[in-house]
NUNUVEX-883220 format. One record per residue (C-alpha): residue in one letter; x, y, z. Coordinates in steps of 0.5 Angstrom, whole numbers, plus 500, padded with zeros to 3 digits. Layout:
AXYZ
...
# end
This chain:
M500500500
T503506498
D504511503
S501519501
G505522507
H502527512
L496533512
D494537517
V486537515
V483532511
I477534507
V472527505
G467530498
A468536495
G461538494
I457544497
S460542504
G468540501
I467547498
S465551504
A470547509
A476549504
W475556502
H475557510
L481553511
Q484557507
D482564508
R481563516
C487557517
P492559511
T497555515
K494548515
S495544509
Y490540506
V487536501
I479534499
L478526498
E473525492
S471519490
R467521484
D470523477
N468530479
L466535483
G459537486
G455532490
T449532489
W449536483
D454532480
L451525481
F443527478
R443528472
Y435527470
P431532467
G429539471
I433537477
R434544480
S435546487
D428547492
S432552495
D432559494
M440560491
F441566496
T442561502
L444555497
G449559496
F456561500
R456567504
F463568501
K461568494
P455572492
W449568487
T448574483
S443572478
E436574479
K434567479
A432564485
I430557483
A437555479
D437548474
G443543476
P448546471
S448553473
I449550480
M455546478
A458551473
Y457555480
L460550484
K466550479
Q467558478
T467558486
T473552486
A477557480
E477563483
F479561489
G483556488
I480550491
D480544485
E488544486
H486541493
I482536490
R484529488
Y478525484
R476518484
H480517491
K475515496
V476513503
V475505506
A476506512
A479512518
D482510524
W484514530
S490513534
D491515542
D498513541
A500517534
N495522536
Q493522528
W488520523
T490514519
L486513512
R486507506
V485510501
D481506494
T484510487
G480505483
A486501480
G481495483
D483489487
G487494492
A493495488
G490502488
E490504495
I494508499
K494510505
M495518509
T495520515
A492527518
S491531524
F484532523
L480529519
F473533516
A467529514
C463533507
S460527504
G453528505
Y448524509
Y446518503
N449513500
Y451516493
D452508490
E444506490
G438510491
Y432507496
S428501491
P423497494
E421492491
F415491487
A412485485
G412483478
S417488475
E420482472
D414483467
F414489466
G415490459
G418497458
Q424500462
I425501470
V429507471
H431509478
P433518478
Q439517482
H442514475
W438517469
P440514463
E443518459
D440516452
L433515456
D428516449
Y421518452
E418522446
D412521446
K412516452
K406514457
I411515464
V408513470
V413516476
I412513483
G413518488
S411524492
G417527494
A421533491
T424528485
A417527482
V415534483
T420536479
L421531474
I413530472
P414538469
A420537466
L418531462
A412533460
N414539457
S420536453
G416530450
A413525454
G406523452
H403523458
V406523465
T402519471
M405521479
L403515482
Q403515490
R401511496
S400519500
P402525497
S406532499
Y405539501
I408542495
G408550496
S409554490
L413561489
P416565482
D424562480
V425569480
D424574486
P421581485
F424583491
T431581488
V430584481
R428591485
M435591490
N439589485
K436595482
A437599487
L444598491
P451595489
A452588488
K454586495
P449589499
A444588495
Y447580496
V447581504
L439584503
N436578499
R440573502
W437575508
K430577506
S430569504
I434567511
L428570514
F422567510
Q425560511
F425562517
A418564519
Q414560514
Y418553519
R415556525
I409559522
S408552520
R410548526
R406553531
F400554527
P400547523
N392547520
F393554519
M399552514
R395546511
K390551509
T394555506
L398550501
M392547500
T388553498
M394555493
A394547490
Q386549489
R387556485
R392552480
L389546479
P382544474
E375547477
G372541482
Y379537481
D380532489
V386538492
E384534500
K385527496
H392528492
F395534495
G393533503
P399529507
R396525513
Y402528516
K403536519
P407540515
W415539516
D413533519
E416531512
R420537507
L415541504
C416541497
L417547492
A413547485
P418554481
N411558479
G406553479
D410548474
L407541478
F399544478
R400548471
T402541467
I398538471
R392543469
E394543462
G392535462
K399533460
A399529467
D395527472
V396524480
V393518482
T393517490
D392509491
T397503493
I401498488
D398491487
R403489482
F407491476
T405488470
K407487462
T403493460
G404497467
I401498474
R396495476
L393498484
T390495489
S384498487
G383494481
D385499476
E391499471
I396504469
A399504462
A406504461
D413506457
I417507463
I416507470
I421512474
T421509481
A422516485
T422513492
G427516495
L434516498
N439510503
L442515508
R449513509
L454517514
F460518512
G461516505
G460509508
S467509511
A469505517
V471509523
L475506527
R479508534
N485505535
G483499531
V476498534
P470499529
V466504532
D459503534
L456510531
T450509535
R452509542
E455517541
M452522541
T453529537
Y455535540
K452541535
G451537530
M458537528
M462532532
L461526535
S462524542
G469519542
L472521536
P477525536
N480531532
M474530528
A467534525
F463532519
T457536516
I449535516
G446541512
Y438543515
T433540513
N428545514
A432551510
S438551505
W444546506
T448551506
L447555512
K449549516
A455548512
D458555513
L457555520
V460548522
S466550517
E467556521
F466553528
V471547525
C477553523
R475557531
V477550534
L483550529
N486556532
H484555538
M488548540
D494553536
A493558541
H493554547
G498548543
Y494543544
D493537539
T487533541
V480535542
V475531542
A467531545
Q465528552
H459524552
P455527557
G452520560
D446520564
S445527565
V443528557
E437524555
E438521548
R434523542
P434522534
L439525531
M433528526
D427531529
F424530522
T420523519
P421522512
G422514509
Y428515508
V431517515
L425512518
R429506515
A436508518
L435511525
D437505528
T444506524
L444513526
P448517532
K444520538
S442527539
G441529546
S435533549
R439540551
V444544547
P450543546
W448536545
R441537542
L442538534
K438544532
Q434546526
N434554526
Y439558524
L437564527
L440560534
D445556532
L448563530
R449565537
L450558538
I456556534
R459562529
H458566537
G458562542
K465559546
V470554543
D472551550
D464549553
T464543557
G462539552
L469539549
Q476536552
F483540549
S489536550
K496535549
H499529546
R502526553
M508523548
E510530547
V509532555
S513526557
A519528552
A518535554
S519533562
A524528560
# end
């Protein structure tokens, strides 16, 4: 195994989180050496992986974009290629691209108490282990998101082998898929389905049916915000961006808080919004009235009401029913009805997987993540010199990613200033009640809860989904609070005393 040397910081993942981590390291810890290890052939994470028609953000770009790199377009909801161009421009502008090593997949990360460092086994893709290298790092920063890039969630459907057409999962969209004039059934009601259906219907598909077991809440916003247009005309670029960004932050915060405090009011608002955009007499309650409260699961977004308009124009329809089995020509439903299809798209969700599936060890012993607790939603008890990024579920991912990157830099600078070389979150024990990592109930989270670490019942062990509170806790809160233990490596202490 080739030894690739030692670095101060290794960042895993070259998506939004990894790019944020790199920029903050360069800006606030300029003496630190670092590298970004990316398992894929390109940067961008989610935005490089998903290639299905219509792929776009479901957060506005003023908050999905970085705080340090203004999003200058008036278009708040951007398509995938535009987001990729923005990310590539960012990495090139700040020299981050020179630090990315593509096709470098971290297989295992092992912290050694004796050596006081992480040892990473990294597969460079040569196969048969021949391409495996080793590198060491003083600090490990996991920025690989929380889902499995290799495999989306695909439940088994009876009779799928009998279907005479194509079955496609959006996570693995074929570049040569011909859907011109085809009858398409999209199984699912989440953000992917809501994005795909109008895109397919308006780019040549014969007819598209959205088949859902139960509906999701769907809101409608303009993809170009009139407030943004006015600010961009009235102000210089930088203050306009600050105002546009804070307007979006406060809007996200307000609609989430209203949803949680007054769920019936928000439900009525969303249902009325849908009803006004759908044909007269449409059964809105059946097809767009979920059983859960708003924001128990993530709210879907239809820019400019595109999904509702596609239904109103007769290019798509919604069927709310359960699947009995696939047939040769389509899908038979539990009700006995059958939907004809040439192509079936299973937009059935994600599989959660922390740290890109890497094995995490301490002193050669695998760490049981389910026994650990998260500190400020970014560090794990019992794992020294390690942080990870998981973005918000109720707002833009990047808002949290930037805060985590800031805090890691504050920790590193605090360690340097005081001569520490180790930091670890100490499990609070029975003094803090265990809670699920995410206070969020979509299927992909519920399926994985028993494999995830825990959150706690109070700060700093409680994972907040509140950017305004996190500004105080993470950006302005103390670094050396009671949850973290800083220390100097004992080997250095003994050497000095000798």
